[in-house]
MOPAC internal coordinates of N, CA, C and O (Angstrom, degrees):
PM7 1SCF
backbone

  N    0.0000 0     0.00 0     0.00 0    0    0    0
  C    1.4449 1     0.00 0     0.00 0    1    0    0
  C    1.5265 1   109.65 1     0.00 0    2    1    0
  O    1.2310 1   120.72 1   -36.60 1    3    2    1
  N    1.3033 1   116.22 1   143.40 1    3    2    1
  C    1.4556 1   122.04 1   179.83 1    5    3    2
  C    1.5241 1   108.67 1   -77.55 1    6    5    3
  O    1.2310 1   120.79 1   -42.89 1    7    6    5
  N    1.3245 1   116.09 1   137.11 1    7    6    5
  C    1.4638 1   120.54 1  -177.52 1    9    7    6
  C    1.5230 1   111.51 1   -73.17 1   10    9    7
  O    1.2310 1   121.30 1   -22.11 1   11   10    9
  N    1.3270 1   115.11 1   157.89 1   11   10    9
  C    1.4648 1   120.19 1   177.81 1   13   11   10
  C    1.5258 1   112.79 1   -56.90 1   14   13   11
  O    1.2310 1   119.11 1   135.86 1   15   14   13
  N    1.3449 1   119.31 1   -44.14 1   15   14   13
  C    1.4707 1   117.62 1   178.39 1   17   15   14
  C    1.5362 1   112.63 1   -58.40 1   18   17   15
  O    1.2310 1   120.30 1   144.02 1   19   18   17
  N    1.3231 1   117.04 1   -35.98 1   19   18   17
  C    1.4650 1   119.59 1   178.21 1   21   19   18
  C    1.5230 1   111.26 1   -67.33 1   22   21   19
  O    1.2310 1   120.40 1   141.27 1   23   22   21
  N    1.3303 1   116.83 1   -38.73 1   23   22   21
  C    1.4619 1   120.66 1   177.70 1   25   23   22
  C    1.5260 1   109.57 1   -64.17 1   26   25   23
  O    1.2310 1   120.30 1   137.69 1   27   26   25
  N    1.3286 1   117.03 1   -42.31 1   27   26   25
  C    1.4638 1   120.01 1   179.34 1   29   27   26
  C    1.5283 1   111.70 1   -68.04 1   30   29   27
  O    1.2310 1   119.96 1   144.76 1   31   30   29
  N    1.3104 1   117.68 1   -35.24 1   31   30   29
  C    1.4739 1   119.68 1   176.05 1   33   31   30
  C    1.5218 1   110.80 1   -64.56 1   34   33   31
  O    1.2310 1   120.79 1   137.15 1   35   34   33
  N    1.3266 1   116.09 1   -42.85 1   35   34   33
  C    1.4660 1   119.92 1   177.30 1   37   35   34
  C    1.5215 1   110.28 1   -63.14 1   38   37   35
  O    1.2310 1   120.38 1   139.29 1   39   38   37
  N    1.3314 1   116.89 1   -40.71 1   39   38   37
  C    1.4649 1   120.74 1   177.89 1   41   39   38
  C    1.5179 1   110.80 1   -60.86 1   42   41   39
  O    1.2310 1   120.41 1   135.77 1   43   42   41
  N    1.3204 1   116.82 1   -44.23 1   43   42   41
  C    1.4717 1   121.53 1   179.71 1   45   43   42
  C    1.5231 1   110.75 1   -62.52 1   46   45   43
  O    1.2310 1   120.25 1   137.45 1   47   46   45
  N    1.3214 1   117.13 1   -42.55 1   47   46   45
  C    1.4688 1   120.29 1   178.61 1   49   47   46
  C    1.5271 1   110.92 1   -62.68 1   50   49   47
  O    1.2310 1   120.33 1   138.37 1   51   50   49
  N    1.3304 1   116.97 1   -41.63 1   51   50   49
  C    1.4634 1   120.04 1   178.21 1   53   51   50
  C    1.5225 1   111.41 1   -65.24 1   54   53   51
  O    1.2310 1   120.06 1   140.01 1   55   54   53
  N    1.3247 1   117.48 1   -39.99 1   55   54   53
  C    1.4614 1   120.80 1   176.88 1   57   55   54
  C    1.5237 1   110.06 1   -61.17 1   58   57   55
  O    1.2310 1   120.60 1   134.09 1   59   58   57
  N    1.3300 1   116.45 1   -45.91 1   59   58   57
  C    1.4621 1   120.68 1  -179.55 1   61   59   58
  C    1.5249 1   111.63 1   -61.24 1   62   61   59
  O    1.2310 1   120.73 1   141.73 1   63   62   61
  N    1.3245 1   116.21 1   -38.27 1   63   62   61
  C    1.4633 1   120.40 1  -175.75 1   65   63   62
  C    1.5294 1   112.97 1   -85.11 1   66   65   63
  O    1.2310 1   120.11 1   141.29 1   67   66   65
  N    1.3422 1   117.40 1   -38.71 1   67   66   65
  C    1.4645 1   120.46 1  -170.32 1   69   67   66
  C    1.5297 1   114.47 1  -117.06 1   70   69   67
  O    1.2310 1   119.95 1   175.04 1   71   70   69
  N    1.3251 1   117.71 1    -4.96 1   71   70   69
  C    1.4619 1   120.48 1   178.41 1   73   71   70
  C    1.5145 1   111.96 1    58.01 1   74   73   71
  O    1.2310 1   120.84 1    49.64 1   75   74   73
  N    1.3330 1   115.99 1  -130.36 1   75   74   73
  C    1.4679 1   121.16 1  -176.79 1   77   75   74
  C    1.5253 1   113.13 1   -64.33 1   78   77   75
  O    1.2310 1   120.08 1   161.62 1   79   78   77
  N    1.3257 1   117.45 1   -18.38 1   79   78   77
  C    1.4655 1   120.87 1   179.05 1   81   79   78
  C    1.5313 1   112.81 1   -83.95 1   82   81   79
  O    1.2310 1   120.16 1   179.80 1   83   82   81
  N    1.3265 1   117.31 1    -0.20 1   83   82   81
  C    1.4649 1   120.85 1  -175.84 1   85   83   82
  C    1.5338 1   113.40 1   -55.95 1   86   85   83
  O    1.2310 1   119.10 1   133.60 1   87   86   85
  N    1.3431 1   119.33 1   -46.40 1   87   86   85
  C    1.4761 1   117.41 1   179.60 1   89   87   86
  C    1.5266 1   112.58 1   -62.12 1   90   89   87
  O    1.2310 1   120.46 1   141.58 1   91   90   89
  N    1.3201 1   116.73 1   -38.42 1   91   90   89
  C    1.4570 1   120.68 1   178.33 1   93   91   90
  C    1.5240 1   110.63 1   -64.07 1   94   93   91
  O    1.2310 1   120.24 1   137.10 1   95   94   93
  N    1.3038 1   117.14 1   -42.90 1   95   94   93
  C    1.4763 1   120.77 1   179.16 1   97   95   94
  C    1.5225 1   110.99 1   -62.55 1   98   97   95
  O    1.2310 1   120.49 1   140.42 1   99   98   97
  N    1.3302 1   116.68 1   -39.58 1   99   98   97
  C    1.4659 1   119.66 1   178.66 1  101   99   98
  C    1.5277 1   110.62 1   -64.82 1  102  101   99
  O    1.2310 1   120.55 1   137.46 1  103  102  101
  N    1.3183 1   116.55 1   -42.54 1  103  102  101
  C    1.4729 1   120.40 1   178.96 1  105  103  102
  C    1.5276 1   110.94 1   -64.59 1  106  105  103
  O    1.2310 1   120.51 1   139.79 1  107  106  105
  N    1.3340 1   116.63 1   -40.21 1  107  106  105
  C    1.4701 1   120.24 1   178.02 1  109  107  106
  C    1.5207 1   110.64 1   -61.73 1  110  109  107
  O    1.2310 1   120.84 1   137.04 1  111  110  109
  N    1.3415 1   116.01 1   -42.96 1  111  110  109
  C    1.4611 1   119.63 1  -179.58 1  113  111  110
  C    1.5312 1   110.67 1   -65.80 1  114  113  111
  O    1.2310 1   120.44 1   139.93 1  115  114  113
  N    1.3205 1   116.76 1   -40.07 1  115  114  113
  C    1.4620 1   120.32 1   176.92 1  117  115  114
  C    1.5226 1   110.42 1   -59.85 1  118  117  115
  O    1.2310 1   120.27 1   137.44 1  119  118  117
  N    1.3315 1   117.09 1   -42.56 1  119  118  117
  C    1.4638 1   121.04 1   178.66 1  121  119  118
  C    1.5277 1   111.35 1   -63.27 1  122  121  119
  O    1.2310 1   120.58 1   138.86 1  123  122  121
  N    1.3287 1   116.50 1   -41.14 1  123  122  121
  C    1.4677 1   120.37 1   178.80 1  125  123  122
  C    1.5211 1   110.77 1   -61.43 1  126  125  123
  O    1.2310 1   121.05 1   135.32 1  127  126  125
  N    1.3244 1   115.59 1   -44.68 1  127  126  125
  C    1.4620 1   119.52 1  -179.47 1  129  127  126
  C    1.5169 1   111.75 1   -66.14 1  130  129  127
  O    1.2310 1   120.57 1   141.66 1  131  130  129
  N    1.3285 1   116.52 1   -38.34 1  131  130  129
  C    1.4570 1   120.64 1   177.45 1  133  131  130
  C    1.5267 1   110.69 1   -62.86 1  134  133  131
  O    1.2310 1   120.55 1   135.41 1  135  134  133
  N    1.3193 1   116.56 1   -44.59 1  135  134  133
  C    1.4688 1   120.65 1   178.42 1  137  135  134
  C    1.5167 1   111.65 1   -62.50 1  138  137  135
  O    1.2310 1   120.43 1   148.89 1  139  138  137
  N    1.3280 1   116.79 1   -31.11 1  139  138  137
  C    1.4597 1   121.37 1   179.36 1  141  139  138
  C    1.5279 1   111.88 1   -82.60 1  142  141  139
  O    1.2310 1   120.25 1   176.64 1  143  142  141
  N    1.3445 1   117.12 1    -3.36 1  143  142  141
  C    1.4509 1   120.62 1   178.48 1  145  143  142
  C    1.5243 1   114.65 1    87.33 1  146  145  143
  O    1.2310 1   120.21 1  -169.56 1  147  146  145
  N    1.3288 1   117.20 1    10.44 1  147  146  145
  C    1.4586 1   121.47 1  -179.85 1  149  147  146
  C    1.5262 1   109.17 1   -92.52 1  150  149  147
  O    1.2310 1   120.82 1   -94.13 1  151  150  149
  N    1.3225 1   116.04 1    85.87 1  151  150  149
  C    1.4611 1   121.09 1  -176.45 1  153  151  150
  C    1.5252 1   112.32 1   -66.32 1  154  153  151
  O    1.2310 1   120.29 1   140.41 1  155  154  153
  N    1.3255 1   117.05 1   -39.59 1  155  154  153
  C    1.4629 1   120.04 1  -179.15 1  157  155  154
  C    1.5296 1   110.14 1   -65.89 1  158  157  155
  O    1.2310 1   120.93 1   134.89 1  159  158  157
  N    1.3349 1   115.83 1   -45.11 1  159  158  157
  C    1.4633 1   119.32 1   178.34 1  161  159  158
  C    1.5153 1   111.97 1   -62.58 1  162  161  159
  O    1.2310 1   120.68 1   137.07 1  163  162  161
  N    1.3292 1   116.30 1   -42.93 1  163  162  161
  C    1.4631 1   120.69 1   179.81 1  165  163  162
  C    1.5243 1   110.69 1   -63.21 1  166  165  163
  O    1.2310 1   120.51 1   137.80 1  167  166  165
  N    1.3191 1   116.62 1   -42.20 1  167  166  165
  C    1.4599 1   120.85 1   178.88 1  169  167  166
  C    1.5253 1   111.03 1   -62.52 1  170  169  167
  O    1.2310 1   120.72 1   137.79 1  171  170  169
  N    1.3082 1   116.22 1   -42.21 1  171  170  169
  C    1.4625 1   120.62 1   178.45 1  173  171  170
  C    1.5228 1   110.68 1   -62.70 1  174  173  171
  O    1.2310 1   120.49 1   132.39 1  175  174  173
  N    1.3233 1   116.68 1   -47.61 1  175  174  173
  C    1.4640 1   120.47 1  -178.55 1  177  175  174
  C    1.5169 1   112.12 1   -66.81 1  178  177  175
  O    1.2310 1   119.57 1   155.61 1  179  178  177
  N    1.3127 1   118.42 1   -24.39 1  179  178  177
  C    1.4680 1   121.25 1   175.89 1  181  179  178
  C    1.5389 1   111.47 1   -71.15 1  182  181  179
  O    1.2310 1   120.20 1   160.67 1  183  182  181
  N    1.3289 1   117.22 1   -19.33 1  183  182  181
  C    1.4691 1   121.05 1   177.72 1  185  183  182
  C    1.5208 1   112.40 1   -80.98 1  186  185  183
  O    1.2310 1   120.14 1   159.23 1  187  186  185
  N    1.3065 1   117.33 1   -20.77 1  187  186  185
  C    1.4638 1   121.24 1  -172.43 1  189  187  186
  C    1.5317 1   113.32 1   -67.50 1  190  189  187
  O    1.2310 1   118.10 1   138.26 1  191  190  189
  N    1.3430 1   121.23 1   -41.74 1  191  190  189
  C    1.4715 1   118.30 1   178.78 1  193  191  190
  C    1.5346 1   113.82 1   -57.62 1  194  193  191
  O    1.2310 1   119.87 1   143.72 1  195  194  193
  N    1.3193 1   117.84 1   -36.28 1  195  194  193
  C    1.4691 1   119.86 1   177.10 1  197  195  194
  C    1.5241 1   110.52 1   -65.60 1  198  197  195
  O    1.2310 1   120.53 1   141.59 1  199  198  197
  N    1.3276 1   116.58 1   -38.41 1  199  198  197
  C    1.4617 1   120.29 1   177.30 1  201  199  198
  C    1.5286 1   110.54 1   -66.12 1  202  201  199
  O    1.2310 1   120.52 1   141.53 1  203  202  201
  N    1.3248 1   116.61 1   -38.47 1  203  202  201
  C    1.4661 1   120.74 1   177.27 1  205  203  202
  C    1.5253 1   109.68 1   -61.17 1  206  205  203
  O    1.2310 1   120.65 1   135.29 1  207  206  205
  N    1.3178 1   116.36 1   -44.71 1  207  206  205
  C    1.4632 1   120.59 1   178.80 1  209  207  206
  C    1.5288 1   110.90 1   -61.88 1  210  209  207
  O    1.2310 1   120.58 1   136.37 1  211  210  209
  N    1.3311 1   116.49 1   -43.63 1  211  210  209
  C    1.4589 1   119.80 1  -179.50 1  213  211  210
  C    1.5284 1   111.05 1   -64.30 1  214  213  211
  O    1.2310 1   120.55 1   138.42 1  215  214  213
  N    1.3123 1   116.54 1   -41.58 1  215  214  213
  C    1.4652 1   119.56 1   176.95 1  217  215  214
  C    1.5186 1   110.39 1   -63.15 1  218  217  215
  O    1.2310 1   120.25 1   139.61 1  219  218  217
  N    1.3240 1   117.12 1   -40.39 1  219  218  217
  C    1.4623 1   120.90 1   178.38 1  221  219  218
  C    1.5103 1   111.76 1   -61.86 1  222  221  219
  O    1.2310 1   120.33 1   140.43 1  223  222  221
  N    1.3245 1   116.97 1   -39.57 1  223  222  221
  C    1.4689 1   120.11 1   176.71 1  225  223  222
  C    1.5181 1   110.44 1   -62.72 1  226  225  223
  O    1.2310 1   120.51 1   139.62 1  227  226  225
  N    1.3187 1   116.62 1   -40.38 1  227  226  225
  C    1.4649 1   120.78 1   179.41 1  229  227  226
  C    1.5134 1   111.94 1   -61.52 1  230  229  227
  O    1.2310 1   120.51 1   138.49 1  231  230  229
  N    1.3266 1   116.64 1   -41.51 1  231  230  229
  C    1.4652 1   119.87 1   178.96 1  233  231  230
  C    1.5259 1   111.03 1   -68.62 1  234  233  231
  O    1.2310 1   120.49 1   137.91 1  235  234  233
  N    1.3358 1   116.66 1   -42.09 1  235  234  233
  C    1.4643 1   120.06 1  -179.68 1  237  235  234
  C    1.5180 1   111.26 1   -65.14 1  238  237  235
  O    1.2310 1   120.29 1   149.33 1  239  238  237
  N    1.3321 1   117.05 1   -30.67 1  239  238  237
  C    1.4563 1   121.26 1  -178.95 1  241  239  238
  C    1.5223 1   111.83 1   -92.24 1  242  241  239
  O    1.2310 1   120.28 1  -174.19 1  243  242  241
  N    1.3287 1   117.08 1     5.81 1  243  242  241
  C    1.4575 1   120.47 1   178.14 1  245  243  242
  C    1.5089 1   114.57 1    86.26 1  246  245  243
  O    1.2310 1   120.23 1  -165.22 1  247  246  245
  N    1.3375 1   117.17 1    14.78 1  247  246  245
  C    1.4587 1   120.66 1  -178.25 1  249  247  246
  C    1.5106 1   114.02 1   -78.31 1  250  249  247
  O    1.2310 1   119.35 1   162.94 1  251  250  249
  N    1.3141 1   118.84 1   -17.06 1  251  250  249
  C    1.4447 1   122.07 1   175.61 1  253  251  250
  C    1.5065 1   115.23 1    83.75 1  254  253  251
  O    1.2310 1   119.21 1   154.48 1  255  254  253
  N    1.3191 1   119.11 1   -25.52 1  255  254  253
  C    1.4513 1   121.00 1   176.81 1  257  255  254
  C    1.5109 1   114.87 1    66.31 1  258  257  255
  O    1.2310 1   119.78 1  -148.27 1  259  258  257
  N    1.3188 1   118.02 1    31.73 1  259  258  257
  C    1.4498 1   120.57 1  -177.85 1  261  259  258
  C    1.5251 1   110.94 1   -66.60 1  262  261  259
  O    1.2310 1   121.24 1   -37.56 1  263  262  261
  N    1.3160 1   115.23 1   142.44 1  263  262  261
  C    1.4808 1   120.95 1   178.88 1  265  263  262
  C    1.5276 1   109.44 1  -125.93 1  266  265  263
  O    1.2310 1   120.40 1  -128.42 1  267  266  265
  N    1.3096 1   116.85 1    51.58 1  267  266  265
  C    1.4542 1   120.19 1  -177.19 1  269  267  266
  C    1.5259 1   112.54 1   -97.15 1  270  269  267
  O    1.2310 1   120.99 1  -164.24 1  271  270  269
  N    1.3201 1   115.70 1    15.76 1  271  270  269
  C    1.4520 1   119.36 1  -179.86 1  273  271  270
  C    1.5212 1   112.76 1    89.70 1  274  273  271
  O    1.2310 1   119.94 1   169.83 1  275  274  273
  N    1.3267 1   117.73 1   -10.17 1  275  274  273
  C    1.4557 1   120.49 1   179.74 1  277  275  274
  C    1.5122 1   112.35 1  -110.98 1  278  277  275
  O    1.2310 1   120.08 1   177.46 1  279  278  277
  N    1.3154 1   117.46 1    -2.54 1  279  278  277
  C    1.4648 1   120.63 1  -178.97 1  281  279  278
  C    1.5096 1   108.73 1   -70.13 1  282  281  279
  O    1.2310 1   120.51 1   -44.17 1  283  282  281
  N    1.3114 1   116.64 1   135.83 1  283  282  281
  C    1.4591 1   119.82 1   174.17 1  285  283  282
  C    1.5084 1   109.36 1   -89.22 1  286  285  283
  O    1.2310 1   120.62 1   -43.65 1  287  286  285
  N    1.3018 1   116.42 1   136.35 1  287  286  285
  C    1.4648 1   120.65 1  -177.75 1  289  287  286
  C    1.4666 1   107.95 1   -95.16 1  290  289  287
  O    1.2310 1   120.10 1   180.00 1  291  290  289

């Protein structure tokens, strides 16, 4: 299973690349992996939108959303 820090790093990368479309992109990727029969990959990608939301809450609340390995989730 992919660790939470890895999921949050992937979420941050998607936010940086796709902005507000990041959750949609994660869901699309999960669907692609599911169609390809990659259940583990699809399950992992299904966790990313929640991480994106949590990071967004951190930024809105002034948390900064740092991903330097010391951020508390």
